[in-house]
N, C-alpha and C positions, 0 to 999 in steps of 0.2 A: 226791459220791455219787450225786444225782440224775442227772447227766449220764451216768455209768458205767452207773446202773441202765437208762437209756432207750437207751444207744447196744448194749448188749449183754443182751437179753433172756434171763433165766435166774432158776433159783430161788436161786442165789448172790448174783446180782444184787438181786433184789428184797430181800434183807436190807438191802444199803445203802439202798434206796428206803425200807424201813421206818425204819430208823436216822436218815435225813435228816429223814423226817417228825416223828419224835419228837424232835429235836433242835431242828428249828425251830420247835417249838409250846412249848416250855419258855420261860419265863421270862427267863432267863439264858441264851439260846441259845448264845454267845459262849464263855462259860465251860464248858458240857456239850460243846461241840463240841472245845475243848482237852482237856477231861478224858478224851472217847471217842478222841482220836488215837491212845495207843498201838495199843489194839485195832484201831481203822482202818488203821495200818499193817501190822500182823502180818497181818491179814486179806487186805489186798492183795497182800503180799506172797504169800501162800498162792496166790490166785487168779493171781497171773503164773506162780509155779512150773506149777500144775497145766495153764495154759495154753502153757508152752513145752514140758513134758511132752508133750501133745497135739500139738504142731507138730511132732515127731521122726517122720523117716520111718519109720514104723512100720506093720506091717499091722493089719487089723482082729482078727485071733486075737490077734497081741501085744499090742494096747492096744484092747479092744471099745469099741463106741460105743455098744452096748446091755448092759444087764445084765437078764436077764429081760424084764421089759415096762420096765423103766425107761429113758430114753434118756438117756444121760452129756450130748449136747447141750444139752437142756433143763433138766439140772443146772447146766451154767455151763461146759463144756469141749468144745468143738468143734474138728474137724480142718477147717483151711482151705486144705491142701494147699500150691501152691506160693505162696501169699498168706498164709502163716501170719506172717511178720513184720507184716502190717497190725496184726492184733489186740495183737501183743506190744508192738509201738511205744505205741498207743493205752491200753493198760493203764498201761505204765510210766509212760507222761507223766501219765496220772492219778495214779499212785501218789506221784509228785513233790509235788503238791498237798497229799497227806496228810502226808507228809515235812516240808514246810515249816510245816503245824500242828501236827505232833510238836516241831520245832524251838521254834515259840512256846510251846509247852507247856512244855518244859523251862527255857526262857528266865524263863518266869513262875515256875516254881519257885525258880530259883536268885536271884530279884531280890532277895529280902532277904540273901543272901550278898556279891552284888554291891554292894549298899551297905554292907554293913559293910567289906569290901574296898576301897572307894573313900574311906571313912574314914581307912582305915590307911595310903593310899598315900604321902602324905608320910613316914611314919615309914621305908619302905620305900626311898624313892627317896633320903632325904637323903644316905645314905652317897656317892651318884655324886656330890654337889657336896664332898664332903669327902675323897677321894681323891688327896691331893698339890695340893689346890687351896686359897686362902685367900679369904677375903671381897672383897678387893681383886679377885682375878682374875675373880669372878663377877659383880661389879660393873660391871667394865670390858668387859662386853659389848658387841657392835658396835651401834651405834645405829642402823646400817641394818637389822639382824634386828628391832630392836623396832618401829621404823616398818613395815617389812613384816607382822609380826605383827599390827600394830594393824589396818592395812590389810585383812588377811584377813578379821579379826574382822568389821571394818565389812562387809566385802563378803556375810559368811555372815548378818550380822544384816539387810540389807538384801534378801537371796534369801529368807532366812526369812519376813519382812514380806509380799513378793510373794506367797509361797506361802500365807500365812494369810490374806491378802486375798481369794486366788483360790478358795480353800477356804470361804471364808465367802460369797461370790457364790454359788457352785455349791450351798451349802445352802440358801442363801435361795430359788433355783430350785427345787429340789427340795422345799420346805415349799411353797412356792405351787402347782406344777404338777404333783408327784408322783400325788397323789390322782386328778387328771383323768386320768392317763395310766391308771391303775388301773381306773378308772370306764369309759374307752373301751374297755380289754380287756375287762371283764366283757361290754360290749354285743357286743364281737366275740364271746366264747365262746357266747353265746346264738345268733348270727345264721350263724357258720361252719359249713360241712358243706353236703354235696349234699341231705341228709335229715333232715327234722324230726325230731328224737327227744325223749324224754321229758327226759333229762338236762338237755340244750340250753333247753327249755321251764321247767324250774326257774330257769337263769341267766337268763333273760330276765324271770321273777320278781322275782329278785334286783336286777336293775337298775332295774326300774319301782318296788321298793320305794324303792331309794338315790335316784331322781329324784324321787317324788312326796313324801316326806319332806323333801327340800331344799325343795321349793316350798310346801309347807305351813307347816312351822315351821323355821326355822333354829337355833332353840334344843333342839327336841327332836331334830333332826337331829344335832346335835353331841353330845348325850348318847348317842344310839344308835349312833353310827358305828360304835365300839370292838366293842362285842358283834356289830355286823351282820357287821364284817371278819372275826371269828372264825368266825362262821356259814359266812362264805365259804369261808375256808380249811379248815375241817373238810369243806364239803360237796364241795371241790374234791381233797382228798385222798381221799376215798371215792371219786369217780369214777376219780382217777388209779390205784388200786389195784385197783379192780373191772375197768378195762379192761384192765389189766396182767396181772392172774391169770387173765383170760377167755382169754387167747392160749394158756396151757397146755393139755396132751393132757388130754381127757375133762371139762373144766370146762363147757362147754354141758351135757354130761349132768348134770352134779353140779347145775347150775342147775336142771335138770328134774326130777332124781330127790328133791332135799334142800330145794329152795324150792318146789318145784310151780310153777314159771314155765316155759311152753311156750317154744319157739322163737322164734314169732311175737312174743311179749312180751318177748323178750330184745332182738330188733332193735328193737322199738319204743323199749325203753329205752335203747338205742344200743350194745349190745354186738355185736360182730362180730369175727369170728377174721380175721385179717391174715397169715395163714401163706402167701400166694403174693408179698406183696410187701413186703418189709423196710422201705422208705423211706416207704409209707404209714403202718405201724405205728409207725416213729420220728415221724411229724409227728404223728399222733395223741397219741403220748404227751407229744410236746415243748410242745404247745400248753396242756395243763392243767398241768404242770410250770413253765414259764414264768410263767404267770399265778399260779400259789403263790408263786414266788418274788417277784415286785414286789409283791403284796400282804402278804408278809410283811416285806417291806421298808418299805412303809409302817405297817405295824402298829409294828415294833420300833425304827424307826430316826427317821420321820419325823411319826408320829401327835399325839405333844404338843406339839411345836411347832408344828404346823398347828393345833391347840386354840388356842395362846397367839395364832398369827395371825389367825385366824377369830373371836376374842372381840370382836363387836360393841360391847360395855359399856364393855370399856378403850377401845376405838377412839373412841366418843364422849365418853368422859370425856378422852382426851388432844387431841381437836378443841375441846372446851369450855373445857379450859385453855389452849390455845394460842390460840384467839380472845379469853378474857378478858384474859391477858397483852398481847395486840398491841391490844387496846382500851384498857389501864390505860396502855401507853407511849403509845399516841396522845394520850390525856388529858394526861399529864403533858408532852409534848411541846406542846400546845394551851397549856398553864396558862403554861409558860415563855414561849411567843409573845406572849402575852398580858401577862405582867408586864414584859417588854421593850418 
């Protein structure tokens, strides 16, 4: 959803951006995403159909690009001329991921039924072994087939063990190093850009808080790191939404009229219109989006395991137990040697 919204800047794509932010912030984001998949699929299909209509070879009178003062392209439907296949292909590609999510959601709803079916499977398949066959015929299966079945099962078991060990190793790497990737990206967010603006100064302030807490007290750093990441995520979402909506028509005037923030202060905040270069707009939107994603991965999937990994008290207890057990073994060995 975030990728779609930053690839095609429009009000209809902005809905996807808001939904993705809401889903990521929920405690059980996976279940929320699955539950919202039917709406997302129908919404994406509507966007694809609308883009398909605006890809037809029709004149502006037959298919207007503006209705009064409202720009249809700003809403989400734009004419691309001879390159109309490109946005269609990209949006269909994005829609396929929504279909996969919907498929997972339907499978999760069917899961109890599948379990019931699996318990009744022997009763359904049992007549297949009784149609003109006897127990003797069933028991005299080819010995080679039984050996091949056992070999296949052993092969599957070994493959699953290899996969489990690889996933365990990958998870351990994430637990140890992912938080430092997020911290480095936080520093990059504060230093990137050709001009120093206020929202990047706030990122630098957050990075300094992260570093100083770690240097002053590891105990307090571990206690405060979860609310700290939540503040970072919320702030990044606000920045992303502000930059996104600022690109729409008349929004600089709205900031000046309703929020009483003049144009110079808007530029100092970091709000700039990128209407002349779509690539720069994509880059400016991609950076906070990527940072939000990796920070949410840290919060939802790595944070608890990292706290267990960085618990100094437990580590010291383990080392003390290991040293005491080793010293006990050495003393027992010494006593045995002396008795001999």
